[in-house]
C-alpha positions in Angstrom: -13.4 47.4 11.6 -14.1 47.3 15.3 -17.4 45.9 16.5 -17.7 48.9 18.9 -17.4 51.3 16.0 -20.3 49.6 14.3 -22.4 49.8 17.4 -21.6 53.5 17.7 -22.7 53.9 14.0 -25.9 52.1 15.0 -26.6 54.6 17.7 -26.3 57.4 15.2 -28.8 55.6 12.9 -31.4 55.4 15.6 -31.6 59.2 15.3 -32.8 58.8 11.7 -34.8 55.6 11.4 -35.8 52.5 13.5 -34.2 49.1 13.1 -35.6 47.1 10.2 -37.5 43.9 11.1 -36.0 40.5 11.3 -39.0 38.5 10.2 -39.6 34.8 10.5 -40.9 33.4 7.2 -43.3 30.6 7.9 -43.8 30.0 4.2 -40.1 29.6 3.5 -39.4 27.7 6.7 -42.1 25.1 5.9 -40.8 24.8 2.3 -37.2 24.1 3.3 -37.7 22.5 6.7 -35.6 25.2 8.4 -36.0 28.4 10.4 -35.7 31.1 7.8 -35.4 34.7 9.0 -35.6 37.6 6.6 -33.7 40.8 7.4 -36.0 43.3 5.8 -33.8 46.1 4.5 -36.5 46.8 1.9 -38.3 48.5 4.9 -35.8 51.4 5.5 -37.0 54.9 4.7 -35.5 54.5 1.2 -36.4 50.8 0.8 -32.8 49.6 0.8 -29.8 49.2 3.1 -27.8 51.9 1.2 -29.0 54.6 3.6 -26.8 53.0 6.3 -23.4 53.5 4.5 -24.3 57.0 3.3 -25.4 58.0 6.9 -22.2 56.7 8.5 -20.0 58.3 5.8 -21.6 61.8 6.0 -21.8 61.7 9.8 -18.1 61.0 10.1 -17.1 63.5 7.4 -19.1 66.2 9.1 -17.6 65.3 12.5 -14.1 65.4 11.1 -14.6 69.0 9.8 -16.5 69.0 6.6 -17.9 72.4 7.6 -15.8 75.4 6.7 -16.8 78.9 8.0 -20.2 77.4 9.2 -20.9 76.0 5.8 -20.6 72.3 4.9 -18.6 71.2 1.8 -20.6 69.8 -1.0 -21.1 66.0 -1.0 -21.3 64.2 -4.3 -22.3 60.8 -5.5 -22.8 59.0 -8.8 -25.7 56.6 -8.9 -28.9 55.9 -10.7 -30.4 53.7 -8.0 -30.5 53.0 -4.3 -27.2 54.7 -3.4 -28.5 58.0 -4.8 -31.7 57.8 -2.8 -30.0 56.9 0.5 -27.5 59.7 -0.1 -30.2 62.2 -0.8 -32.2 61.3 2.3 -29.1 61.7 4.5 -28.1 65.0 2.9 -31.5 66.4 3.9 -31.2 64.9 7.4 -27.9 66.7 8.0 -28.9 69.8 6.1 -25.9 69.7 3.7 -25.8 70.2 0.0 -25.5 67.2 -2.2 -25.1 66.8 -5.9 -26.2 63.5 -7.5 -24.8 62.6 -10.9 -27.0 60.2 -12.9 -26.8 58.9 -16.5 -29.1 60.7 -18.9 -30.8 57.3 -19.5 -32.0 57.0 -15.8 -35.7 56.3 -15.6 -37.7 59.4 -14.5 -39.2 57.5 -11.6 -35.7 57.1 -10.0 -34.9 60.8 -10.6 -38.1 61.9 -9.0 -37.7 59.6 -5.9 -34.1 60.9 -5.4 -35.4 64.5 -5.7 -38.2 63.9 -3.2 -35.8 62.3 -0.6 -33.3 65.1 -0.9 -35.8 68.0 -1.0 -34.1 71.3 -1.4 -30.7 70.0 -0.4 -30.1 68.0 -3.6 -29.1 68.9 -7.1 -29.4 66.3 -9.8 -27.2 66.4 -12.8 -27.8 64.1 -15.8 -24.5 63.3 -17.6 -23.5 60.6 -20.1 -25.4 57.7 -21.5 -23.7 55.1 -19.3 -22.6 55.0 -15.7 -18.8 55.2 -16.4 -19.3 58.6 -18.1 -21.5 59.7 -15.3 -19.0 58.6 -12.6 -16.1 60.3 -14.4 -18.1 63.6 -14.5 -18.8 63.3 -10.8 -15.1 62.7 -10.0 -14.1 65.7 -12.0 -16.7 67.9 -10.3 -15.4 66.8 -6.8 -11.8 67.8 -7.8 -13.1 71.1 -9.2 -15.0 72.2 -6.1 -13.0 70.4 -3.4 -16.0 68.4 -2.3 -16.6 65.0 -0.8 -17.1 62.0 -3.0 -19.4 59.5 -1.3 -18.7 56.1 -3.0 -21.4 53.4 -3.2 -19.4 50.6 -1.5 -15.6 50.9 -1.7 -14.8 52.8 1.5 -14.3 51.8 5.1 -17.0 54.2 6.4 -19.5 52.8 3.9 -18.6 49.2 4.9 -18.9 50.1 8.6 -22.3 51.6 8.0 -23.6 48.5 6.2 -22.2 46.3 9.0 -25.0 47.7 11.3 -27.3 45.3 9.5 -25.4 42.4 11.2 -25.5 44.2 14.6 -29.3 44.5 14.4 -29.7 40.8 13.4 -27.8 39.6 16.4 -29.9 41.7 18.8 -33.1 40.6 17.1 -32.7 36.8 17.0 -34.4 34.9 19.8 -32.1 34.3 22.8 -31.8 30.6 22.0 -31.0 31.0 18.3 -27.7 31.4 16.5 -27.2 31.6 12.8 -26.2 28.3 11.2 -26.1 29.9 7.7 -26.0 33.6 6.6 -26.9 34.3 3.0 -25.8 37.6 1.6 -26.4 39.3 -1.7 -23.3 40.7 -3.4 -22.9 43.6 -5.8 -20.0 45.9 -5.0 -19.4 44.1 -1.8 -20.1 46.8 0.9 -22.9 44.9 2.6 -21.2 41.5 2.6 -17.8 42.9 3.7 -19.4 44.8 6.5 -21.6 41.9 7.8 -19.0 39.2 7.5 -16.6 41.5 9.3 -19.0 42.1 12.2 -19.9 38.5 12.5 -16.3 37.2 12.4 -16.0 34.9 15.4 -19.7 34.6 15.8 -20.5 32.8 12.5 -17.8 30.5 11.1 -16.5 31.5 7.7 -17.8 28.3 6.1 -21.3 29.2 7.2 -21.6 32.2 4.9 -23.0 32.0 1.4 -22.6 34.9 -1.0 -25.0 35.3 -3.9 -24.4 37.1 -7.2 -26.5 37.3 -10.4 -25.1 35.0 -13.1 -24.7 38.0 -15.4 -22.4 39.9 -13.0 -20.1 37.4 -11.1 -17.4 39.9 -10.1 -16.7 38.4 -6.7 -16.7 34.8 -7.9 -14.3 35.5 -10.8 -12.1 37.6 -8.5 -11.9 34.8 -5.9 -11.1 32.3 -8.6 -8.2 34.4 -9.9 -7.0 35.5 -6.4 -7.2 39.2 -7.4 -9.8 41.8 -8.3 -11.1 41.1 -11.8 -13.0 43.6 -14.0 -15.7 41.8 -16.0 -15.7 42.7 -19.7 -19.6 43.0 -19.6 -22.4 42.5 -17.2 -26.1 41.8 -17.5 -27.9 44.8 -16.0 -31.2 43.1 -15.2 -30.3 42.8 -11.5 -29.4 46.5 -11.5 -28.8 46.7 -7.7 -26.0 44.1 -7.9 -24.8 44.3 -11.5 -21.3 45.4 -10.8 -18.4 44.8 -13.2 -15.7 45.2 -10.5 -16.0 44.5 -6.8 -14.5 47.1 -4.5 -10.9 46.7 -3.6 -11.4 47.1 0.1 -14.5 44.8 -0.1 -12.5 42.1 -2.0 -9.8 42.3 0.7 -12.4 41.6 3.3 -14.0 38.8 1.3 -10.9 37.1 -0.1 -10.9 34.6 2.8 -13.9 32.9 1.4 -13.7 30.1 -1.1 -15.2 30.8 -4.6 -17.4 27.7 -4.1 -19.3 29.7 -1.4 -20.4 32.2 -4.1 -23.7 31.1 -5.6 -24.5 32.5 -9.1 -28.3 32.9 -9.6 -29.7 33.1 -13.1 -31.6 36.3 -13.7 -34.8 34.4 -14.7 -34.6 32.3 -11.5 -34.5 35.5 -9.5 -37.8 36.5 -11.2 -39.4 33.3 -10.0 -38.6 34.3 -6.4 -39.9 37.9 -7.0 -43.2 36.6 -8.2 -43.5 34.0 -5.4 -42.8 36.6 -2.7 -45.3 39.0 -4.2 -48.1 36.4 -4.6 -47.5 34.4 -1.4 -46.1 36.9 1.1 -47.2 40.2 -0.4 -43.6 41.4 -0.4 -42.4 43.6 -3.2 -38.7 43.0 -4.0 -36.3 44.4 -6.6 -34.2 41.8 -8.3 -31.2 42.4 -6.1 -33.4 42.2 -3.0 -34.5 38.7 -4.0 -31.0 37.3 -4.5 -30.6 35.7 -1.0 -34.1 34.1 -1.0 -33.7 32.8 -4.6 -30.5 31.0 -3.4 -32.5 28.8 -1.0 -33.8 26.8 -3.9 -30.2 26.3 -5.2 -28.9 25.3 -1.8 -31.7 22.8 -1.4 -33.9 21.4 1.4 -31.4 18.7 2.3 -28.7 21.2 3.2 -31.1 23.7 4.9 -33.1 21.3 6.9 -33.1 22.0 10.7 -30.9 25.1 10.3 -31.4 28.7 11.4 -30.9 30.7 8.3 -30.6 34.5 7.8 -31.4 35.9 4.4 -30.7 39.6 3.9 -33.4 41.2 1.8 -31.4 44.1 0.5 -34.0 46.3 -1.3 -37.5 46.7 -2.6 -37.3 49.6 -5.1 -39.1 47.9 -7.8 -40.7 49.7 -10.8 -44.0 47.9 -11.5 -43.6 48.7 -15.2 -41.1 45.9 -15.2 -43.6 43.4 -13.8 -44.6 41.9 -17.2 -41.0 41.3 -18.0 -40.4 39.7 -14.6 -43.4 37.4 -15.0 -42.3 36.5 -18.5 -38.8 35.6 -17.3 -40.2 33.6 -14.4 -42.5 31.5 -16.6 -39.7 30.8 -19.1 -37.4 29.6 -16.3 -40.1 27.3 -14.9 -40.7 25.8 -18.3 -44.3 27.2 -18.5 -43.7 29.4 -21.5 -41.8 28.7 -24.7 -41.2 30.5 -27.9 -40.6 28.8 -31.2 -40.6 29.4 -34.9 -43.1 27.2 -36.7 -43.0 26.4 -40.4 -46.6 26.5 -41.5 -48.0 25.5 -44.9 -49.5 28.4 -46.9 -52.9 26.8 -47.6 -56.4 27.3 -46.3 -57.1 25.5 -43.0 -53.4 25.1 -42.1 -53.8 27.4 -39.0 -57.0 25.6 -37.9 -55.2 22.3 -38.2 -52.4 23.6 -36.0 -54.8 24.9 -33.4 -56.3 21.5 -33.0 -52.8 20.2 -31.9 -52.9 22.4 -28.8 -53.6 20.7 -25.5 -56.5 21.7 -23.2 -54.0 23.7 -21.0 -52.0 25.3 -23.8 -52.6 28.9 -24.6 -51.2 31.1 -27.5 -49.6 34.2 -26.0 -47.9 35.4 -29.2 -48.6 34.7 -32.9 -46.8 36.6 -35.6 -46.0 35.8 -39.2 -42.3 36.5 -39.8 -42.4 36.0 -43.6 -45.8 36.9 -45.0 -44.8 36.7 -48.7 -43.7 33.0 -48.7 -45.5 31.0 -51.5 -45.4 27.5 -50.0 -44.5 27.8 -46.3 -44.6 30.7 -43.8 -42.5 31.2 -40.7 -44.6 32.0 -37.6 -43.3 33.2 -34.2 -45.3 31.4 -31.5 -45.4 32.0 -27.8 -47.2 29.2 -25.9 -48.1 29.3 -22.2 -49.1 26.2 -20.3 -49.8 24.9 -16.8 -47.1 22.3 -16.5 -43.7 21.9 -18.2 -44.4 18.4 -19.3 -47.2 19.6 -21.5 -44.7 20.8 -24.0 -43.3 17.3 -24.7 -46.8 16.2 -25.8 -47.3 19.4 -27.9 -44.0 19.0 -29.7 -44.7 15.3 -30.3 -48.1 16.2 -31.9 -46.5 18.9 -34.0 -43.8 16.5 -35.4 -46.5 13.8 -35.9 -48.4 16.3 -38.1 -45.3 16.7 -40.3 -44.6 20.3 -39.2 -41.1 21.6 -38.5 -40.3 24.0 -35.7 -37.4 25.4 -33.8 -37.5 26.2 -30.0 -35.8 29.5 -29.5 -36.7 30.0 -25.8 -33.1 29.6 -24.7 -31.5 31.1 -27.8 -30.5 34.5 -26.3 -29.7 36.2 -29.5 -32.9 35.2 -31.4 -35.1 35.6 -28.3 -33.8 39.1 -27.6 -34.2 40.0 -31.3 -37.7 38.5 -31.9 -39.3 38.6 -28.5 
């Protein structure tokens, strides 16, 4: 990838949308004693950086002769998220036909947003219950019609398009500032491969940190094994970065990095960042968009102090119906909410006695008898919220002192998913 090619791609982009802001975060800078800059890719027309790769791919394909007899070939993508929306927007911009394959399980909100962005130039086909089935159908359709498959990340033109984020960053930084640390979210690897490639020779390799969700560590496992590894399963909570297999071209570009440079962020820790950015900064982020900011806490103030840090905020397509789940996860990660099963005597006044054990800042958020027909003792599912993690130590001490037995299931993934 040549830097000049990236800058040419950037010129094409300016015909569609302005550069996204590089915003100085006073809140985060004060918190970590550093100069923290946020590259706001959540402020593109489709609220993610994916529009860049799609635009570069289609522009080059059309330039190379995607039109036959005055008509453009059909472009095809398989996606239920940001790639579909960026693809649809670009198809409308160029006035070419695009077909988007989505799983049948795709939320209606995402389908409608893609349809709105694409207007009359997009056809949406719902195929399969999972993405693999959807992707296979899209590939078969491309072969059948002789169309163009627009991949989400594993293509040189996509990587080149995503690299324009780095070109903008370098033009937007104050003249006296150079990045000491660049923190990049990683899913399929298109953004990170493009940006690290463009910044090669400007930012030292050791000054990049790459962030993946803990439930989808495709890059880290691949670096540890020295080859591309397909994960047997992924946690889809961070849907914009939950990729089972990093792209082959992307891994080739990122293979120079040490696996220790890849930070794995727990999904619940990402939720803490999402809530913090919403409450303090008024910024709406999707889980993948919060990855680089969430990593700041893991990196720590000592390492960040005095540095100029770039965090790429990759997207803000957040469905607010997920907000209760995000808040729940954040509170559990912070130790402010716990679930446990309490063994309660089946006698009059037992519940009142238990309620008197609660502290002044403890609140019952869930109460459900699990076994209502028990003669002597009943099992109760309890959810308790409090204002400080240390409050739970006192509560549990009082419960044990009262001779009651309980089991904390907050971190028991199987039981928590089943009961909560």
